[in-house]
ROKE-229887 format. One line per field, with one value per residue (C-alpha): z, y, x; residue in one letter. Coordinates in Angstrom, 1 decimal. Example, Ala and Ser with C-alpha at 12.3 -4.5 7.8 and 13.67 -1.06 7.14 Angstrom:
# ROKE-229887
c3 <- (7.8:7.1)
c2 <- (-4.5:-1.1)
c1 <- (12.3:13.7)
aa <- (A:S)
***
This chain:
# ROKE-229887
c3 <- (41.2:40.3:36.6:34.8:32.6:29.2:25.8:22.4:22.0:21.2:22.7:21.3:18.8:16.5:14.5:13.4:10.5:11.2:9.0:9.8:7.8:7.9:7.2:10.7:13.6:17.0:16.8:13.2:12.4:9.3:9.3:9.8:13.0:14.4:14.2:16.9:18.8:18.7:20.1:23.3:23.2:26.0:28.8:27.8:28.0:26.0:22.6:22.9:20.3:20.4:19.7:23.0:25.4:28.9:30.1:33.6:33.8:34.0:32.7:29.4:29.0:26.4:23.2:22.0:18.2:16.9:13.2:10.7:10.6:7.1:7.9:10.5:10.8:13.9:16.6:19.9:22.9:25.5:23.8:21.9:23.9:27.1:30.3:31.9:30.8:29.1:31.5:31.6:34.2:37.3:40.2:42.9:45.3:42.8:40.9:37.6:34.3:32.1:28.6:25.8:26.5:24.1:23.1:21.8:20.1:18.3:17.4:16.0:14.0:13.9:14.7:13.6:17.1:18.7:19.1:19.6:17.8:16.4:20.0:20.7:23.0:22.3:24.0:22.2:20.2:21.7:19.3:19.9:23.6:23.5:21.2:23.5:26.6:25.1:23.5:26.9:28.4:25.8:27.1:30.5:29.3:28.0:25.8:23.7:20.4:22.0:23.2:19.8:17.8:20.2:20.7:17.0:16.6:19.2:17.6:14.3:16.1:15.0:18.7:21.2:24.5:25.9:25.5:28.2:30.6:29.6:27.0:25.7:25.6:28.2:30.6:30.6:33.7:33.4:37.0:37.5:33.9:32.7:29.4:28.5:29.5:27.2:24.4:24.7:24.6:21.4:19.8:20.9:18.8:15.5:15.1:14.9:11.9:8.4:6.8:9.2:8.8:5.0:5.0:7.1:5.2:5.7:4.4:5.1:7.5:4.4:3.1:6.4:6.4:2.9:3.9:6.9:4.9:2.5:5.1:8.0:6.7:8.3:5.6:5.8:7.3:8.7:11.7:12.1:14.4:14.2:15.1:16.4:17.3:18.8:16.4:15.4:16.3:19.9:21.3:19.9:20.9:19.3:19.2:17.4:14.9:14.1:12.7:11.1:12.0:9.6:11.9:9.1:7.5:6.6:10.1:10.5:13.9:13.8:16.6:18.4:21.3:23.2:25.5:28.1:28.4:28.6:27.5:26.2:22.8:22.0:18.8:16.7:14.9:11.2:9.5:5.8:4.8:6.8:6.3:10.0:12.8:16.6:19.6:23.4:24.0:27.8:28.9:31.5:33.1:36.2:34.2:32.8:29.2:26.4:22.9:20.0:16.4:13.0:9.5:5.9:6.5:9.8:8.7:12.4:11.9:10.1:9.5:10.2:9.0:11.4:9.0:7.7:11.1:11.6:11.4:11.6:10.1:8.6:11.4:10.9:13.7:13.6:12.4:10.5:7.3:4.0:2.1:3.1:5.5:4.0:0.9:-0.6:0.7:3.4:5.2:9.0:10.7:11.4:9.1:8.3:6.0:7.0:5.4:2.5:2.8:6.4:8.9:12.3:15.2:17.5:20.5:23.8:27.1:29.6:31.3:29.5:29.8:30.3:28.5:26.4:22.6:20.1:17.0:14.6:12.1:9.2:7.5:5.1:7.9:7.3:10.5:11.9:15.2:17.0:16.5:18.9:19.6:15.9:14.2:11.1:8.8:6.3:6.1:2.9:3.6:7.3:9.2:12.5:14.1:16.4:18.3:19.9:23.5:25.8:28.8:29.7:27.1:28.9:27.6:24.8:24.1:21.9:18.6:17.4:14.7:11.8:9.8:6.9:8.1:7.2:7.8:10.3:12.7:15.5:18.0:20.3:23.5:24.0:27.5:26.7:27.3:30.4:33.5:35.8:35.8:34.0:34.1:30.5:28.3:24.7:22.4:18.8:17.2:13.8:11.8:13.5:16.5:19.4:21.6:24.8:27.2:30.5:33.7:32.0:34.5:32.0:33.5:32.2:29.5:29.3:25.9:25.5:22.3:20.8:17.7:15.8:12.7:10.9:13.0:16.2:14.9:16.7:19.3:21.3:24.2:25.8:27.6:28.9:32.4:34.4:33.6:34.8:32.1:32.0:28.5:26.7:23.3:21.3:18.0:16.0:13.9:13.8:17.6:19.3:22.1:24.6:26.7:29.7:31.0:34.0:37.2:35.9:35.6:32.3:33.3:31.6:28.4:28.1:25.9:26.2:23.1:22.3:19.3:18.7:15.1:14.1:13.8:15.3:18.6:20.6:22.4:22.8:25.2:24.6:26.2:29.4:32.4:35.5:37.7:38.5:35.7:36.0:32.9:31.9:28.8:27.5:24.7:22.7:20.2:19.3:22.4:24.6:26.7:28.6:31.1:32.2:34.8:36.2:38.5:39.6:36.4:37.2:34.5:34.6:32.7:29.0:29.0:26.1:27.1:24.6:25.8:23.8:24.1:20.8:22.3:25.3:25.0:28.5:31.8:33.7:31.0:31.7:29.2:28.4:28.7:27.0:28.6:27.1:29.6:28.6:25.5:27.4:27.0:29.6:29.8:32.7:33.1:34.0:35.8:35.7:38.8:37.6)
c2 <- (9.3:12.8:12.4:11.6:8.5:9.6:7.9:9.3:11.9:15.6:18.6:19.1:21.9:20.9:22.6:20.2:19.6:17.2:15.6:16.2:15.7:19.3:22.7:24.0:22.5:24.0:27.8:28.5:32.2:34.3:36.2:39.6:38.6:36.5:39.4:41.2:38.0:37.3:40.8:39.7:36.1:36.8:39.3:42.9:43.3:46.0:45.0:43.1:41.6:37.9:36.8:38.3:37.4:36.5:33.3:34.0:37.0:35.7:39.1:38.4:34.8:35.9:37.9:40.4:41.0:44.5:44.0:42.4:38.6:37.5:33.8:32.3:28.9:29.7:27.6:29.5:28.4:29.4:27.6:24.8:24.0:22.1:24.1:22.1:22.4:19.8:17.2:14.6:11.9:12.3:13.9:11.5:10.6:11.1:8.4:7.5:8.8:6.3:6.2:3.7:0.4:-2.4:-0.6:2.5:0.2:-1.5:1.9:2.9:-0.3:-2.5:-6.1:-6.7:-5.9:-8.6:-12.2:-13.3:-10.8:-13.5:-14.5:-10.9:-10.2:-8.3:-9.7:-7.7:-9.6:-9.2:-6.5:-4.4:-4.8:-3.6:-0.7:0.4:0.3:2.2:4.7:5.3:6.1:8.7:10.7:11.2:14.5:15.8:15.1:18.3:16.5:14.7:17.9:19.6:16.6:15.7:19.2:19.5:16.2:17.4:20.7:19.0:16.5:13.5:12.9:13.9:15.6:13.8:10.5:11.7:13.2:16.8:18.8:20.8:20.4:23.2:21.5:18.3:17.4:15.1:14.1:10.6:10.6:7.5:7.3:10.9:10.3:7.3:9.3:12.1:9.4:7.9:11.4:11.9:8.8:10.4:11.7:8.2:7.2:7.0:8.6:11.5:12.2:12.0:14.8:17.2:20.5:21.6:24.5:28.0:30.3:32.0:28.5:27.8:31.1:30.6:27.2:28.6:31.4:28.7:26.2:28.3:28.8:28.2:25.7:23.5:20.2:19.5:20.8:21.4:21.2:23.3:21.6:23.7:22.5:23.6:24.0:20.5:19.1:18.5:19.3:19.9:21.2:21.0:23.8:24.5:27.4:28.9:32.4:34.8:38.5:40.9:43.2:45.3:45.9:42.2:40.9:38.2:36.7:33.1:32.9:29.6:27.5:26.4:23.6:24.8:28.0:26.9:29.2:32.1:33.2:33.1:33.9:32.8:35.7:35.3:38.0:37.6:40.1:38.3:34.8:34.1:32.9:33.3:32.1:32.3:28.6:28.4:25.4:27.0:30.4:29.5:28.6:31.0:32.2:30.8:32.2:29.7:30.9:29.8:31.0:29.8:27.3:25.7:24.0:23.9:24.8:22.7:22.4:19.0:18.1:15.8:13.8:11.4:9.9:9.1:5.5:2.2:2.6:0.0:-1.9:-2.0:-4.5:-7.0:-10.0:-13.1:-11.8:-13.3:-11.9:-12.2:-9.7:-6.4:-7.0:-5.2:-5.3:-7.8:-8.6:-8.8:-11.2:-8.7:-6.7:-3.9:-4.7:-3.8:-1.0:-1.6:-1.4:-2.8:-0.8:-1.8:0.7:1.2:3.4:4.5:5.4:7.4:10.7:13.5:15.8:13.7:10.3:8.1:8.3:5.5:4.8:2.2:0.7:-1.6:-4.3:-1.8:0.6:3.2:4.9:6.4:8.3:10.4:10.6:13.0:14.6:15.2:13.6:11.5:9.4:7.4:4.2:4.0:4.0:4.8:7.5:9.4:10.7:13.6:13.3:16.1:15.5:18.1:19.7:21.1:22.8:21.9:18.3:16.9:13.5:10.8:10.4:7.1:5.4:3.4:1.0:-1.3:-4.7:-7.7:-6.3:-7.0:-4.1:-3.1:-0.8:1.1:2.7:5.5:7.0:9.1:12.4:11.4:13.6:10.9:7.4:6.9:4.1:3.2:1.0:0.1:-1.7:-2.9:-3.7:-5.3:-6.6:-10.1:-9.6:-7.4:-7.2:-5.1:-4.6:-3.1:-2.0:-0.9:1.3:3.4:5.1:8.2:6.9:3.4:1.9:-1.1:-3.0:-5.0:-7.1:-8.6:-10.5:-10.4:-11.3:-11.8:-15.1:-14.2:-11.4:-10.6:-8.1:-6.7:-3.6:-2.0:-2.1:-4.7:-4.9:-6.9:-6.4:-7.8:-9.1:-9.4:-11.0:-11.6:-13.2:-13.4:-16.4:-18.6:-18.5:-15.5:-15.7:-13.3:-14.2:-12.5:-13.5:-11.9:-12.4:-12.6:-10.1:-9.8:-8.9:-6.0:-7.1:-10.3:-11.1:-13.0:-14.5:-15.4:-16.9:-17.0:-18.0:-17.5:-20.8:-22.8:-23.6:-23.0:-20.2:-20.6:-18.9:-19.4:-18.1:-17.8:-16.0:-18.2:-17.6:-18.2:-17.2:-16.2:-17.1:-16.3:-17.2:-15.9:-17.7:-16.1:-17.6:-17.3:-19.2:-16.7:-16.3:-18.9:-18.0:-19.9:-19.0:-20.7:-19.0:-20.3:-21.9:-22.4:-22.3:-22.3:-20.0:-20.7:-23.0:-23.3:-23.7:-24.3:-23.9:-26.3:-24.2:-25.3:-28.3:-26.3:-25.6:-26.1:-24.3:-27.5:-28.8:-28.7:-27.5:-29.2:-27.2:-28.8:-27.7:-28.2:-27.9:-28.7:-30.5:-32.8:-32.3:-32.9:-32.1:-30.3:-30.4:-27.0:-27.0:-24.0:-21.9:-19.3)
c1 <- (55.1:56.2:55.9:52.7:52.8:51.6:51.2:52.1:49.4:50.0:48.0:44.6:43.8:41.1:38.3:35.7:33.3:30.4:27.8:24.2:21.0:19.8:21.4:20.5:22.4:22.8:22.1:23.0:22.4:23.0:26.3:24.6:22.7:25.5:28.0:26.1:25.7:29.5:30.1:28.4:29.7:32.3:32.8:32.8:36.5:38.3:39.5:42.8:45.1:44.0:47.5:48.6:45.8:47.0:45.4:46.8:44.5:40.8:39.6:41.5:40.3:37.8:37.9:35.3:35.4:34.5:35.2:32.8:32.5:33.4:32.6:30.3:28.8:26.7:28.4:29.0:31.1:28.5:25.5:27.2:30.4:30.9:30.6:33.5:37.1:39.3:40.7:43.3:44.0:41.9:43.8:45.1:42.3:39.5:37.7:39.5:38.0:36.3:37.7:37.3:35.5:34.7:31.5:33.4:36.0:33.1:31.7:35.1:35.9:32.8:32.6:36.2:37.4:35.3:36.4:32.8:30.5:28.2:27.3:26.1:29.1:32.3:35.4:38.1:40.7:44.2:45.4:42.2:42.6:46.2:45.3:42.5:44.7:47.5:45.1:43.4:46.8:47.2:44.3:46.1:47.4:44.1:41.0:41.0:40.4:37.5:36.0:36.2:34.9:32.1:30.8:30.6:28.8:26.2:25.9:25.0:22.7:24.8:25.0:22.4:23.1:20.0:21.8:24.2:21.7:20.9:18.9:21.9:25.7:26.4:24.0:26.0:28.2:31.2:31.7:30.2:29.0:30.8:28.9:29.9:33.5:33.6:32.1:34.6:37.4:35.7:35.7:39.3:40.3:39.2:42.7:44.0:41.7:43.1:40.0:40.0:43.7:43.5:40.9:43.0:43.8:47.4:49.3:50.4:48.4:46.9:45.8:44.2:42.4:41.1:39.8:38.0:36.4:35.1:33.7:32.5:29.0:25.6:24.5:27.6:26.6:30.0:31.9:35.7:38.6:41.8:45.0:47.9:51.3:54.6:57.6:58.7:55.3:56.4:53.0:49.5:46.1:42.7:40.1:36.9:36.7:33.3:33.8:36.4:36.7:38.2:40.2:41.5:45.0:45.3:44.6:42.0:41.0:39.6:37.0:37.3:35.9:39.0:38.0:40.5:38.4:34.7:31.9:34.1:35.2:39.0:40.8:43.7:45.3:46.3:48.3:47.6:50.4:53.1:51.5:51.8:49.5:49.7:47.7:48.1:47.3:47.8:45.9:43.6:43.2:45.2:48.3:50.9:50.2:52.3:52.3:52.3:52.9:53.9:54.6:54.4:57.2:56.2:52.9:51.9:48.2:45.6:41.8:40.1:36.6:34.8:32.6:35.3:35.6:31.9:30.9:32.9:36.3:38.7:40.5:44.2:44.9:42.1:44.0:43.1:44.7:43.8:46.9:50.6:52.0:52.7:50.7:47.7:44.2:43.4:40.2:39.5:37.2:34.5:32.3:34.8:37.7:41.3:43.1:45.4:49.1:49.2:51.3:52.6:52.2:55.2:54.6:56.2:54.5:56.5:56.7:54.9:58.0:61.1:60.9:63.1:62.9:62.4:64.5:63.3:65.7:64.8:67.0:68.4:69.5:66.7:65.7:62.5:62.4:65.0:68.7:70.5:67.1:66.5:63.5:64.2:62.1:64.1:62.0:59.9:56.2:56.7:54.8:54.9:51.7:52.0:48.7:46.7:45.7:47.3:46.0:49.4:51.6:54.8:54.4:56.5:55.1:56.6:54.8:53.3:55.3:53.9:56.1:55.2:54.1:56.1:59.6:62.3:62.9:65.2:63.5:65.9:64.6:67.1:67.4:70.4:68.7:66.8:67.3:66.0:64.7:61.4:58.8:58.5:56.3:57.0:54.5:54.1:50.7:50.4:47.4:47.6:49.8:50.7:53.8:54.2:57.1:55.9:57.7:60.9:62.8:64.8:67.8:69.6:72.0:70.4:69.5:67.1:66.7:63.8:64.6:61.6:60.8:57.4:54.4:56.6:57.8:61.1:61.6:64.7:64.9:68.1:69.3:72.4:71.0:69.1:65.4:62.5:59.9:56.4:56.1:52.7:52.1:49.0:48.1:44.9:43.9:40.8:41.3:42.9:45.4:47.0:50.0:51.7:55.1:56.8:58.7:62.2:65.1:67.0:70.6:72.4:74.0:72.0:69.0:65.7:64.2:60.6:58.9:55.1:54.4:50.8:48.9:51.8:50.1:53.3:55.1:58.9:61.2:64.9:68.1:66.1:67.5:67.4:64.4:60.8:58.4:54.7:52.6:49.1:47.1:43.7:41.9:39.1:36.7:33.0:32.1:33.8:37.0:39.0:41.8:44.8:47.4:50.5:53.0:56.3:57.6:61.3:63.9:67.7:70.0:70.0:67.0:64.6:60.9:58.1:54.5:52.2:49.1:47.4:45.4:44.2:40.5:39.0:39.6:40.4:42.8:46.5:49.2:52.5:55.7:58.7:62.0:65.4:68.3:71.9:70.6:68.2:64.4:61.8:58.1:56.3:52.6:51.2:47.9:45.5:45.8:43.3)
aa <- (M:A:K:V:L:E:R:R:V:V:V:C:A:A:V:F:L:L:V:A:G:A:C:S:G:G:D:N:Q:P:A:A:S:S:A:S:R:A:A:T:A:S:S:A:A:P:R:T:D:P:G:Q:L:S:A:G:D:P:S:Q:A:G:Y:T:P:T:G:P:L:V:A:D:N:G:F:R:P:E:T:D:G:F:A:F:E:N:Y:G:K:A:P:E:G:Q:P:P:R:T:N:L:T:A:A:E:M:R:K:L:F:G:D:A:V:C:A:D:A:S:S:G:K:C:D:L:V:P:M:A:Q:Q:W:M:E:Q:S:N:K:G:T:D:G:G:H:C:Q:G:F:S:V:L:S:G:L:M:W:K:K:V:E:Q:A:S:T:F:G:A:D:T:T:P:Q:L:T:V:D:G:N:N:S:L:Q:S:E:I:A:Y:A:F:M:F:Q:T:L:D:A:Y:N:A:A:I:V:K:G:T:P:N:D:I:L:D:K:L:L:Q:V:L:K:P:D:N:P:D:S:Y:T:I:G:I:Y:K:P:G:F:Q:G:G:H:A:V:T:P:Y:A:V:E:D:A:G:N:G:I:F:N:V:L:I:Y:D:N:N:F:P:K:V:T:R:A:I:K:I:D:R:N:A:N:T:W:S:Y:D:A:A:T:N:P:S:N:P:S:E:L:Y:Q:G:D:A:T:T:K:T:I:D:V:E:P:T:S:P:G:I:G:P:Q:P:C:P:F:C:G:N:L:T:T:P:S:G:G:G:Q:S:V:A:K:G:S:V:A:Q:T:K:G:N:L:D:L:V:Y:L:D:G:S:D:V:D:H:A:H:L:L:I:T:D:E:A:G:H:R:L:G:Y:V:N:D:Q:F:V:N:E:I:P:G:A:Q:A:Q:F:T:K:A:D:Q:D:W:S:E:S:I:E:P:D:Y:Y:V:P:D:G:G:K:Y:S:V:T:V:D:G:T:A:L:D:E:A:D:D:T:E:V:G:I:I:G:P:A:F:D:L:F:F:D:N:L:Q:M:Q:P:G:E:K:A:S:I:L:M:T:P:N:I:E:N:V:A:F:S:S:T:A:D:E:S:P:Q:I:E:L:G:I:S:D:A:V:D:Y:A:F:T:L:G:G:V:K:V:P:A:G:S:A:I:N:L:A:L:P:I:S:S:G:H:L:T:L:S:N:A:P:A:G:S:Y:N:L:S:L:D:R:F:D:E:Q:G:E:L:N:F:K:H:D:G:V:T:L:D:S:G:D:T:A:T:L:Q:Y:G:P:W:S:A:K:D:Q:S:I:A:L:D:V:T:H:D:G:A:Q:S:T:Q:T:L:N:N:Q:A)
***
């Protein structure tokens, strides 16, 4: 497939701040001695304006400061960064990279993600499984945030390089090192955490410079990431700042470890007089250079402390709510409480450069997403997250959208601007449910629509072109369930309707297109996981079918399917083919 399937995440540009028990982490040095050290940090190339470095020329991949360092926390790319460069999806023919597993999900969110934590296992609840899978897809374009965050954690000794097979960070190798790959993915996900995002410092380039001058000190126990974005936040990248050079005449160069350029010093130029910033952020030395820049109005550069993301975080999708949808503080099943003001995540996976856009509309007609290629956010309390992940700055990835839980929404998948057909996935994850449409073959000009009521009690899917989606649904209650339905084409202009009320014990398919359906069901509780599968469920056009899954609790037990055809009801007995 020519185009890389990519989730929502933006290019990585982060500077991190980590928590450690002592003032000395990594190779912290006083500013006076580190100034001379920085001068030899990269190859002895002539002094070059860091805002105009050419990544296509390997001799210009590094920057040598000559002015005084007015801030310096002691981190250095060659001694504290990774020796391998930022990576995305493994090239064809090579073993796939390992990303998040249940272990990293548990590290991120605690036991709340586990259906059976008390048994010592961790089978993920359906919402956590879906969140993990779509998040892992988001790393296909790069892991820059993970590189920045994790190198800082290792520098501050919050994480140990020895855990992953070497004495120091630069000695680590990534090929075949599954545990390190998973840990980079774990650190990548910091950018999705509420506490981490709440601590991000935003503002003008001068505001960012002032913050860096304040925090880049040897005795600061935290580490930082700098996030940089294209205009309109269409792409993003994460890098690690460690020092600031005063180049004179109001010019300051922020020395960084850019994980696309291992073991060399690079620099972001800030012009205090003009209140602007610039950086040649080409993704690796073999790619053409590309200058990124901003001013006091763009707000396209930020400073991100690492420490708020450390430790289990509130889980926004772990289900079993104790308050009504959309209301106040609620509690998840595990040891970590859910966040207040529950939000539902809506996301699109498609090509990283030519994909459909999402437009979410609430009952009042407020919109979130793209209208004629222009981003809008009119829904009260809604958010869009432009994530940092990129290995290739040509990407323009769809953001993640968050809307208040408990509402009725229409989600339009708009292929108007597509240049060619794109394999597309659309998902919605709430505190106690998840919904996923896979295998959408979006055509130029096509529009698909998903209508849903709270907690997927009713869902309708339609499109202006024929589609054969694989539909996945999950709910979390005292027992957790995940369903997959596939095998049938939804003709253009028609709709398929599903209803999965929480605690009801039944899944209903109505207005069914004629065909042979394939059904699977996974059940999770403290005793573990049970699986059910039955292919070849035949329905006629317009039938209503209700799966009575509630009584099912043993692998060899059958499940009743009530089918209504032309007003007459009959019951089929589905045996487990798993």
